[in-house]
C-alpha atoms as one frame of an Amber mdcrd trajectory, in Angstrom:
protein
 -57.275  -0.705 -52.226 -59.634  -2.114 -51.830 -63.972   0.002 -52.258 -64.550
  -2.185 -48.268 -61.003  -1.564 -46.982 -61.492   2.666 -48.348 -65.159   2.536
 -46.474 -63.426   1.365 -43.431 -60.545   3.351 -43.519 -63.639   6.460 -43.678
 -65.070   4.816 -40.678 -61.933   4.835 -38.712 -60.845   7.867 -39.105 -64.807
   9.498 -38.621 -65.032   7.560 -34.899 -61.285   8.770 -34.000 -60.269  12.171
 -35.528 -61.473  14.180 -32.448 -59.296  12.395 -29.945 -56.300  12.172 -32.547
 -56.836  15.960 -32.479 -57.002  16.231 -29.132 -54.076  14.395 -28.392 -52.126
  16.304 -31.204 -52.949  19.544 -29.122 -51.843  18.257 -26.014 -48.266  17.296
 -28.037 -48.058  20.595 -29.968 -49.715  22.808 -28.271 -51.837  24.707 -30.798
 -55.276  23.308 -32.498 -54.134  24.161 -36.227 -50.920  22.449 -35.977 -52.469
  19.858 -34.071 -55.266  19.038 -36.929 -52.291  19.356 -39.439 -50.033  16.352
 -37.952 -53.595  14.097 -37.052 -54.410  14.950 -40.810 -50.801  14.039 -41.715
 -50.872  11.097 -39.487 -53.756   9.656 -40.506 -52.565   9.835 -44.381 -49.495
   7.626 -43.230 -52.389   4.972 -41.609 -54.176   4.838 -44.729 -50.517   3.746
 -47.468 -50.433   0.820 -44.772 -53.754   0.607 -43.638 -53.987  -3.182 -45.296
 -51.389  -3.879 -42.534 -52.570  -2.010 -39.962 -56.268  -3.221 -40.092 -54.325
  -7.154 -38.824 -52.900  -5.244 -36.053 -53.317  -6.338 -32.621 -54.057  -2.338
 -31.867 -55.216  -0.008 -34.971 -55.118   2.507 -32.790 -51.683   2.063 -30.683
 -50.249   2.079 -34.877 -51.933   5.618 -35.273 -51.174   7.122 -31.750 -47.362
   6.158 -32.378 -47.824   7.501 -35.617 -49.220  10.730 -34.263 -46.535  10.944
 -32.130 -43.312  10.656 -34.707 -45.133  12.691 -36.907 -44.640  15.798 -34.094
 -41.043  14.654 -33.851 -40.519  14.307 -37.445 -41.699  18.104 -37.894 -38.972
  20.234 -35.403 -36.358  17.168 -37.222 -38.067  18.431 -41.025 -38.067  22.632
 -40.605 -35.484  24.528 -38.418 -38.072  27.308 -37.306 -37.511  27.897 -33.572
 -40.837  27.571 -32.035 -42.292  28.881 -28.815 -45.233  27.697 -26.759 -45.759
  30.724 -24.671 -48.216  31.116 -21.880 -50.007  34.306 -24.138 -50.956  33.663
 -27.182 -50.444  36.921 -29.194 -54.009  36.221 -30.904 -55.589  35.842 -27.227
 -60.343  36.104 -27.259 -60.213  37.772 -24.305 -61.366  36.734 -20.746 -63.368
  32.955 -20.516 -65.799  33.486 -17.374 -66.123  30.381 -16.594 -63.045  28.763
 -14.812 -62.522  25.340 -15.799 -62.058  26.317 -19.489 -58.901  28.721 -17.586
 -57.669  25.843 -15.895 -57.967  24.109 -18.808 -55.923  26.338 -21.053 -53.977
  26.592 -17.280 -52.793  22.861 -17.975 -51.937  23.244 -21.819 -49.489  26.356
 -21.175 -47.771  24.106 -17.766 -47.588  20.840 -20.728 -46.435  23.248 -22.947
 -43.515  23.813 -20.787 -42.699  20.207 -20.280 -40.048  18.727 -22.934 -40.812
  17.508 -25.975 -41.097  13.624 -24.034 -42.161  13.841 -20.704 -45.225  15.780
 -22.556 -45.701  13.072 -25.056 -44.991  10.335 -22.216 -47.918  12.487 -19.697
 -50.677  12.898 -22.159 -50.286   9.055 -23.251 -50.542   7.883 -19.675 -52.787
  11.051 -18.302 -54.692  12.208 -20.560 -55.612   9.345 -22.821 -54.586   6.586
 -20.187 -52.892   3.977 -21.611 -51.167   1.987 -19.180 -47.396   2.580 -19.130
 -46.388  -0.520 -21.269 -48.751   0.619 -23.913 -46.249   4.105 -23.891 -43.366
   2.977 -24.080 -44.369   0.777 -26.730 -45.823   3.894 -28.710 -42.703   6.173
 -28.172 -40.357   3.090 -28.752 -38.905   3.302 -24.908 -38.448   0.930 -22.163
 -41.128   1.325 -19.319 -38.447   2.561 -17.512 -38.260   5.088 -19.385 -41.855
   5.588 -19.482 -41.897   6.021 -15.486 -39.197   8.212 -14.899 -40.401  10.613
 -17.778 -43.950  10.827 -16.520 -42.149  11.335 -12.398 -40.517  13.786 -13.225
 -43.250  15.295 -16.195 -45.727  15.427 -12.828 -43.252  17.252 -11.057 -43.031
  19.827 -12.996 -46.635  19.622 -13.502 -46.914  20.398  -9.567 -44.675  23.246
  -9.584 -45.529  24.823 -12.242 -47.036  28.222 -11.333 -50.300  28.338 -13.770
 -51.243  25.178 -11.611 -50.633  26.123  -8.281 -52.541  29.201  -8.439 -55.905
  27.445 -10.471 -55.038  24.504  -7.447 -55.917  27.077  -4.691 -58.766  28.813
  -6.645 -60.177  25.469  -6.553 -59.947  25.106  -3.457 -60.798  28.042  -2.550
 -64.461  27.383  -4.425 -64.262  24.681  -2.344 -64.899  26.321   0.522 -67.388
  28.550  -0.489 -69.820  25.842  -1.526 -69.315  23.897   1.322
């Protein structure tokens, strides 16, 4: 690869690293694994960088590789992983309710099946249109719509989010 292409790839990575890690974290539920998945996706992207650069949407290409890399880790490693609402390395109570709500949302996302989680994260966190999500996941538009509806319904019924919604409403009443 030419020095100019390497510089272009480096700039691409620097501008998108944090967003890719955030997306990977929402898919995996673990910061360390999220960084590993993002790094693996970018390694695969680097190998095909000339083709990626010529693509209409390099970001979509990398997101697709990110989702596929996350899915592949379950195929290669047959160790059962269980995401938990109470991770063993708890750092204690955080006094800020917004951070607590973010944790509850991540826990609720972790409870969703992988396909629903991927659709919800790409559609509502990354704010991608349904057609783009369908293209990234390699599925039909109807599948994206149904998985999004099912995922959102589960999130609405999740006990942690129901409580967070009630606390937010109580807080809003206190401020009025």
